[in-house]
N, C-alpha and C positions, 0 to 999 in steps of 0.2 A: 335356318331361315333368318334373314337379316331384318332389322327394324323397317327399312324402306319396303321390303317385300310384304311385311305385315300390314303396313299402311296401305300399300297397293291392293292387298287382299280385301281390306275393309272398304276401300274406295270402290272396288269392283262390284260391291253389292248394289251400287247405284242407289244409295240411300242418302238423301240430303234433307236433313230435318228442318232446314230453314227455307228451302227453295219453293215448296208448295204452300202458297199462302192460304189455300183453303184447308190445308191440313193443320191439325192442332199440334203445336210444339209443347212437349211435356214440360219444358223449362219455363214456359210462359203461362202459368195457370191463370184462370180468370179470378176476379174478385170473389165470385161465388165459391170457388174451390178454397180460397183462403178463409172465407167465413166458415165453410164446412170443416176445414182443418182446425180452426180455432174451437169449434164446438166439440169435435172429437178429442182434441188435446185436452180441453177443459174437463171433459168427462173422465178421460184416463187419469189426469192429474188428481182430480177429486177422489176418484176411486182408490188411487194409490195412497193418498193422504189418510183416508178413513181406514184402509186396510192396515197401514203402518200403525196408526194409533191403537187399533184393536190388538194387533200382534204385540205391540210394545207393552200393553196392559197384561196380555196373557203370557208372553215370553220375555220378561225384562232381562234375563241373563243372556239372551241371544241378541237383543236389539239395543241394550245398554250395557254391554259386557264390561266396559271399562269401569263402570261403577262398582262392580264386584271383583275386579281383578286385584289379586294380592290382598284380600280381605278389605277392600275399599280404602287402600292406603292413599289414593289420590284425593279422596274427599271431594268428589265432584258435586256441584249443586244438584239438589234433588227436587222433586215435585210430588204432589199428591197422586199416588199411583191409582187411586180410585177415579180420578178425573181423566176423561178421554183425551182432552187436548191440554192438559195441565203442563205438558213439556214445552209448549210453544212460548208462553211468556217467560219461562225460565231461560230458554235458549236465547230469546231476544235480549234479555238483560245481561248476558255474559259479555263483558267488555274485552278490549284488546289485552289488557294486563292479565286477565284470567285465561285467555286463550294461550298466552305465552307460558303461563304457569302450568296449565293442564295438558296442553298438546305440544308445546315446544316451539322452537324458533321456526322450523320448516313450515309448520301449520300456520303460524302467524304470517309468514311471507306469502303463503298460498292464498290465505283469506284476504290479505292486503290487496292482492291483485283484483279480487272481486269487488272490494270496497272502492278501489280506484275506478273501476269500470262503471260502477253504479253512479258515482259522482259525475264522471265525465259524460256519460250518456244521458243522465238526467238534465244536465246543462244543455247538451245538444238538443234534446227533445223540447226544452222550453223555447229555445230560439227557433226551432223548426216549426213548432205548432203556432207560435205567436207572430213570427215574421216571415219565414221562408215560404211555408205552404199558402198563407193568404195571398202573398204577392204572386206566387206561381199560379194560383188559381185565377187570379184577376187577369193575368195576361194570357194564359193558355187554356184554362178550363180544367186543368189537371191538379189534383191534390199532390200527387207524386209525379216525378219525371219518368214516365214510362210510356210505352206505345199503346197501352190499352185505353179504350174510351172510358171516361169517368162513369162509374156505376154506383155512385153514392145515392143515398135516398134523396128524395125531393126536398125533405126538410133541411138536410145538411146543405144541399145546394142553395136553397133559399136563404139560409142564414149567412152563408159565405157571400152571396151576392149583396145582401143588405149591408153587411159589415164593410165590404171593400168598395163597392160602387153601386149605391142604391138607384142611380139614375140611368144606368145602361146595362143592357144584356148582351152587348157585343163582346166577343172574345177576340183579343188582338193576337196577331201572329208573333211568335218570339223572335223571328228573324228581323223584325222591324222595331223591336223594343230593346234598346240598348240598356235601359235601366234593369230589366229583368236579367240580362246576361251579366251585367256588372255586379249584380247581387251574388252570382256564383263565384266570381273572382274574390269579392270581399269576404264571403263566408268561408271560402277555401283557406284564405289567410287566417281568418279568425279561428276557425276550428283547428287548424294546424298548430297555431301558437297556444291555444287553450289545451290541446292534447299534450304538447311538449311541456307546458308549465305543470299540468297535473301529473304527468309522468315523472318529471324532475322532482316535484315536491314529494311524491310517494317514494322515490328512490332515496331522497334524503332521510325520510322517516325510517325506511327499512335499514339504511346504513347506520343511523344513530341508534336504533333499537338493537341492532346486531352488535355494535361496539359496546353498548352498555351491558347487554345480556351476557356476551361471551367474555367481556373484559374482567368480570368478577369471578370467572370460573377457574378453579385450580385442581382439576382432576388429572388423572394420568393421560387422558386423551389430549388435554390442552397442553401438556408438557412434552408431547412426543412428536417427532418428525419421522417421515419416511424418506430414507436415503437410498437412492438408486445409482447405478453406474459405479459401484465400488470396484476398484482395481483388485486383481487377484491377490496381490501381496498384502492387502489390507482386509481380507475376508476372515479375520479372526478377531475376537472381542478385544483383546489387549491392544493389538496394533491399531484397530479402528478407534478405540477410545483415546489412545495416546494422540493419534492424528487429529481428532476433532478438538481435543483440549488444547493442542498446540496452536490452533487457530484463534484462541482467546474469545470464543463465543459462549463460554460457560462450561460448567462442569457436567459430566455425563453421569446420570444416575444408574442407567441400565441399558443394555443393548441386546437385541434379539436379531441374530443373523439368520435370514431365511435360507433354508436348504431344500434340496430336491427330495422332499419327503413323499414322493409319489407312491412308493411301496407301502408306507405306513398308512397313507390315505385309503388305499384300496383295502387293506386289512380292516380298518375301522368301518368302512362302508359295508363290507361283508359281515362284520360282527353285528352291526345294527340290524341287518336282515335276519341273521340267525336269532338275535335277541327278540325281535318282533315275532318270529314264528314260534319261538319257545313260549312266549307269553300267551299267544293264541292257543297253543297246545294245553297250557295250564288252565286257561279259561274254559276249554272244552272238556276238561277232566273233572269228574266229581271231586269235591274237596276232600272227602275221606280217603281217596285213592291217590292223592298227589304225592304222598311220602313213600309210596310203595314202588317196587320195581317189577318188571315183567318176568324176571328170573333171578334166582338168588346170586348169580354170578355177575349181574349187571353192575356197572358203576353208576353212581348217582351223586348229586350234590346233596349235602345235608340240609334238607328243607326245614328242619327244626331250628336251624341257626337263623339269626336275624339278617336283614339286608346289610347292616353295618358290619357284621361279622364276615359276610361274603366279601365286602369291599376291602376289608383289612387283610384278607388272605387270598385275594384274587391273583396276586402275582405268582403264587404257588398253589394252584387250585387243589382243593382237598379231594383226593381220589381214595375212596374208602369202599370196602366191601361190607354190605349190609349184614348186621348181626341179628340174630333172632331176638325179637322183643315180645313183650306180652300182648302187643296189639296184633301180632300175626301168628302166635302159637297158642294153642289151647292150654290154659293154665292147669287143667285137670290131668294133663299128661306129664308125668314127672320126667320121663326120659327125654334126652336131647338127641337121641339117635334118629328120631323121626322128623327133625326140623326140615331137612331138605324135601322130604316127601310132602309135608304139610304146606310148605311154600309153593311147591309145584301145583298142588291141588288148589291153593288159593289163587294162584296165577291163572289156572284154567277156568275157574268159576267166576272170580270177581274182577280180575284185571283185564278182562275182555272189554270192560266199559271204558278203559283208558284209550285215548286217541292213538291211532296208528297212521303210518304214512308209508308210501313206497319210495324207495331211494333210487329208482331207475330214471330213465329219460323222462323229463318234464313231470315227474311225480306220477306217471301213469304206469310205467313198466317197472320191473325189478321186484326184489323181495320186500315183504311187508314187515316193518319194525315198529316198536313202540316209539311214538313221536317224542315224548318227554325225555326218555333215556337217550335217544339218538341225538336230539338237538342239544341236550346238556353236554354230551361228549363233544359235540361240534364246538360248543361255546368254550369249553375248557381248552380244546386244542387251539382255537383261534387266539385265546388269551395267551397261551404259551408263545405263539408266533408273534404276537404284538410285543410281549416282553423281550423276546429275542430281537425284534426289529428296532425297538427303542435303543438298544445298545449298539446298533450298527452305525457305521459312518456314512454320512450323506454329503455329497458335494455342495459347497456353498453357492448360493446364487448372488448376483450383484445387488441384492436388496436387503435392507436392514431397517428395523424400527429402533430408533435411538430416543430414549427418554432423558430429557435434560433436567437440571435441578430446579428450574423455574419456568413459568409460562413465558415470561419476557424473553428469556434466552432461546426458548423454542421458536418464538415468533421471529427473532432476529436470524436464527439459523435457517428457518424456512424461506426467508426473503433474501438471503445472502447468496452470492456466487462464490462457491468454495474452491473451485479448481479452474485453472486457465484452459484446460483441455475440453474439447467438445464431448458431450454425453458422459462426463465423469462427475461424480459427486453432486448429483442433482437432488435438491431438497424440496420436499413438499410437506404440508401438514398431514399428519397421519389420520386415517379414519379411526373411529372408535373400535375397540377390540371386538365388540359384538357385530360390527359392520363389515369386518374383514372376511373375504372369501379365501380361506386358507388353501383350498385346492388350487386356486389360481396364483396365490403368492408363491407357492412351491414350484411353479413352472420356471424353467430356465428362460433366459432372455429370448433365445431363438424360438422356443415353443410358444411363448406369449405373443411374439410378433406374428408368427404364423397364424395363430388363432385370431388375433385382432384383424389382420388384413384379409384373411379368408372370409370371415363373417361379414366384414364391411363390404367386400366385393359382392358377396352373395346377396346381401340386403340391397345393394345398389341395383343389381341385375333384376332382383325380384320387384323392386319398385318400378322399374321401367316396364317390365312385362305385365304388371298389374294394371297398367294403363289400358291394356287390350280388353280384358273383360269389362272394365268400366266403360270403354268406348263402345263395345257391343251393346251394353246396357243402354247407353245413351241413344244409340240408333235404333235398337229393336223395340224400345218403348215409344214408338211413333205410330200413329194411326195408319199411315201409308204402309209401313212395314208389317204391322199386324194384319192388315188386309191381304198382303202378299203371301204371308206364311199361314194365316188362319182366316180364310175368307169369311166364313160364317160369323166368327167373332167380330171381324172388321165391319161387316154389314150391320150387325147388332149395335155396335158402338156408334156407327154413323146415324142410325135411326134414333138412338137414345142419347141426347146431348149430355144428360146428367151422368149416365154410365161412362161416356167418353171422358168427361171431366174427372171422374173418380179414377179411371184406369190410367189415363195419361197425365193427370195432374197430381193426385194424391199418392198413387202407387210408387212412383219413383222415389219420393222422400223416404218412404218406409224401406224400400230396397237399399237405398244409400245408407240408411241407418244400420240395417243389418250387416251390410258389407263392411262398414266402418267399425263394427263391434268386434269382428273376428280378427281382422288384420293386426291391430295393435297387440293382441295376445301372441300372435305369430312372431311379431318383432321382439316381444319380450322373451319368448323362448330362444330366439336366435341370439339375443344380447347376452343371455345367461351363459352362453358358450364362447363369448368373445375374449375371455381371458382378463377382464377387468378385475382389479384387486379388491374392490369393495362394492357393496350393494348400492351405496350412494352414487358411485361413478356409473354403475349400470342404470340407475334411475335417471340421472341427468342425460346420459347418452340416449336413453329410450325416449325422453321428451323430444330430443332433436329428430330422431328417426320417425316417430309417429307424426310429428308436426309436418315433416317433409312429405310424408305419404298423404295426409289429408289435404294439405295445401295444394299439392300437385294434382291429385286425383279429383278431389271434391270441388276445388275452386278453378284451377287453370284449365283442366281438361273440359269441364262442363261449361265454363264461362268463356274462355278465350277461344277455344276451338269448337265452332259450331258444327263442323263436319270433319270426318277423318281426313279428307283431302286437303283441309286447310292447314294441317300441321306444318308441312314443308313450305307452304306459302308464307307463313309468318317468319320462318327461319330465313327464307330467301329475300324478304323485303321487310326489314325491321322497322322501317318508317311507318308501317301500317299498324304496328302493335298498339300504340296509344289509341288510335281511332277505333280499331276493332275491339279493344278492351272496353272502351267507353260505350260503343254500340251494344255489345253483348251484355254489359252490366245493366244498361237501361232496359233491355228486353227481359232480363231474368230477375228483376227485382221482386216480383210477386212469388217466384219460385223460392227465393231465399227467405222471404217472409214466411212462407209455408214451412220451410225447413226449420227455421229458428223457433217458430211456434211449437212444432212437434218436439224438438229437442228440449226446449225450455219448459213449457207448460205441461207437455205430455209425458216426456221421458224422465226429467229430473226427479220428480217425486218418487218414481220407481226405484231410484238409487237408494232411497231410505229403506226399502224392503230387503236390501242385500240379497238380490234374487239368487245368486249362487249359493249363499248360506241357507236361504229359505228352502230352496228346492232340494239341496243336498242334505239338510239337517235330519229329516226323518230317516233317510237311508243310512247316514253316518251314525245316527243314534242307535239304529238297529244293529249295525255292524260293530259298534263300540263294545267289545267283549272284555277287553283287558282293562285293568286299573289305569294304565298309562293313556289309553285311548279315551276313557271316560274323563280323565283329568284334562285332556286337550280338547274336549268336545266344545267347551264354551270359550276357547281362546278367541280374542277378537281377530277378525280378518285383517289382512295387511292392506294399508292404503298406499297406492303406488302413484306418484305424481306423473310418471311416464305414461300411464293409462288415462289419467283424469285431466291433465293440464292442456294437452295440445288442442283439443276441440274448443274450449273456451277462448284460447288465444285466436284461433281461426274465426270464431264468431265475432270477436272484437274487431278483427281486421275487416271482415265483411261489413260490419256495421259502420266502421270508419269510412270505407269506400263509398257507402251509400248515404253518408250523414247529411250531405247537402241535397241529395236527389230524392230520398224516400223517408218520409216521416213514419211510415208503417214499419220499416226495418228498424229505425231508432227505437220505436216503442216496443217492438218485439225483442230487440236486443236488451233493452232495459229490464223487461220482465224476465228474460233469460238469466241475467246476472243477479237479480234480486232473489229469485227462487234458488239459483245455484249457490249463492252465498250462504243461505240458511241450511240448505241440504248438506253442504260440505262442512259447515260449522258443526252441525250435529254429529256427522260421521267422525270428524277428527277429534271431537271432545268425548263423545259417549260410545261410539260403536266400533271404531277401527283403531288399529295401531299403525303408526308410521315409524318403523324401526330404522330405516337408513338415516345416517347422521351427516347430512350435507350442510348443516349450519346456514341455511338460507342462500346457498350458492345458486339456486335456481333463478334468482331474480335477474341476473345478467341475460339469461336466455329469454326471459319475458321481455326485457327492455329492447333487445335487438330485434325481436320479431314484431313488436309494436312499431318500431321505426320502419321496418319493411312495409308494414301496413300503411303508414303515413305516406311513404314514397309511392305506393300503388294508388292511394287516394289522390295524390297530386297528379299522377300520370293519367288517371281516369278523368279527372276534371279537365285537364288540358285537352284530352281527346274529345270530351263532350263539347267543349267550347269550339274546338276546331271544326266540328261538324256543321256549324252554322256559317252562313255567308259572311266572309270577312272575319271569321272567328279566330284566325291565326293571330290577330292583334291582341285579342283578349287572352289567348293561350300564352302569348309571349310574356304577359304580365305575371304569369305563374312561374316563369323561368328561375327566379331566385329561390323559390321555396325548397327544392331539393338540396341546394347548397346550404341553406340555413339548417335543414334537418340533419345533414351530414356533419355540420359543425357541432351541433348538440350531441350527436352520436360520438364524435371524436372526443368531446369533452368527457363523456361518460367513460369511455375506454381508458382515458388517461388519468382522470381524477377520482372517479367513483369505483371503478372496477377493483383497484387494489384494496379499497375499504370493504368491498363485498367478498373478498377472499381472505384477508388477514385482519388481525386486531392491532390497532395502533398502540404503541408502547405507552403513550400518555393515558390511555384507557385502563391499561393494566396497572401502571404505577399509582394512579389515583386510588384504585381500590386497595392496593398494597399499603398506601399511606393511611387509609382509613380503617385498615384491618377488616375490610368487608369482603375479602375473597371467600368464595364458597368452596370448601373442600369436603370430600367424602370422609366420614368418620373412620372408615377403613375401606381400602381399595378392594372392590369385589372383582375387578377386571384387570388382567395383565396382558402384555403382549407376548407372553410365552406361547409357543406352539401348543395348542390344547391337547393334541393327541399324544404329546410326550409326558404330560403331567396329570391328565384326567384319570380318575379312578375307573377301573373296569367294573362298572356296576352290574349286578346280577338282575334277573327278571323281577319286575315289580309285580308282586302278588296281592298287595292290598293297599 
């Protein structure tokens, strides 16, 4: 079925959510619905805040896990744990420098975006409340520019009338009032320039902080580049080192040429599964029976030896036959001829308490064996295979990690063009060793390209087809459609206006919220199989994918396309896009107020509860039987920008689009970013870890999408003005704005983007002259392939 067929199918339902004026459009909730939503969201938010404060007091190791990580080495600011809300003033007093110290550069950039949004929207709100809304009310009788009748209280109405025009109660038509329309033109220019100025100022701050912070670093990560497109004749260490040093870009300290270690990867993954099962078997076994075997001829590891002794001898695992000891032989029997008989008797009586398993299909069929003995033998066998695999030869891939002798040389190499041929000797700054996905690094060039393009195409197709359920949701949550498919419910809603408002006004925002919770995790799963070589690359890619999804489905589908049949109408006549966008935006302003209130006031505080950890913690704690599982029980959850950042960017874009037309959305957006700033600030400092090492490279993605929002804002305002009689004259005055916006965008790409990706040599040399470079006392990370050098650890028993 093609996409036009799908559109025709939806159109055949004969559902037009805008045609029946007596029918309630769920995207145009009344002010009563917005007030109700504010009440519900406030109750939810306050409940979440109190719940979090109580749980933080009861479970500090779960909700402030970074305070206790590595014996509190971070030395995070503390509060009086007997105080229910003592954490709030402590969190408020943490400044940007401390954020940089405690949470890193990526967290600083993330929170900088929220701070910028708060400054920008607070300024917008001031002008909207003090100038735009009073003027609009004077001429139209509306506080906001939408199609709903004003439903404010008589007190508010009286105050506005007395402040603006105490002598007249007449409401003038906007079509005849040029002053009112020229105000839109003026503030479109003003808000555009103010947004660009604020964005540029924040970009300079991020760039300067990044240059200062990274310019003094002298770790192995800062001295290493990733080299791809290596010719076959240079895929050995000596030849590659000689070639790089011949280019006079510095001395090479070490080289790791990536190879097709796929076989070794599979062996290690299988070993980890066996090791986990063995530890569970030991956990299920009574401690006094762990050192015994189920028969005297069984092979076993010497459990009396220490873990260190196992690691030292794991390359040649000790296979020994158990000798009779005083713990298994009656000391009163002097003869050794009865050892075998005694062991068999012990096995029959006591060793039945040891765990057993079936080794047939799915662990259900087959013979029953002693779990510890069987898995120990499996572990020894796989260790031998790994030792053998380490000595095997693997074909080199065209990728290598090259560590230079200095940070400056690494930066010069990363920015240089090393080869005149296309796709040869391409240099990039290397991700941190802990950030590398070695399974993907080991892929050949063809395998990586297949993964990248296959997943990209699949995600693109999925994004298109996800429009269909969203479109069905948009049409089926309409009173006319409800009456068609469920007449009794439709009649009930028609008789009860309050129930109709709840179902068609509040319910969609909750359904959209649920829909937009699951899809980002689906994209995260797909991105993990895309073949990207580091977690930071996956994270940045996920930001783009999830933003595209929520922007297209949540904004364009519900705002631009009022009915399914309109999709092709917009494509066939692009001149209508601006006008239709402006018309739809005006109609749906209260819907977005409703949505932002729910997301900001209602949902944001629940992020503090770490719902996934809270729900799963009791179950995981019960299942944590082994020492390794108990050790990992309180590990902080991972904070992923790809899941958290796209929605705030979209909320900012929506707020920008409505900045001149709706004071309610500006106020809701401001509350959203204020609450979000402190929620994410707490999470990044106290509750979660952000392991990917992207060094603030997410800022260019933020900048570009805000610029897209400004262009949509200008297009919407042009369409709004064009809707009035003679409005094309006013719209034409906005014609220069997109070109001005593009000029600033071009300036960012040319002048700021390099500084957002690399470190200036002057920043490095300055710290070298001052001897203020920060070096690790000893390097704990290397770019050696870990499965070649890691010790084969035994089971963790204590």
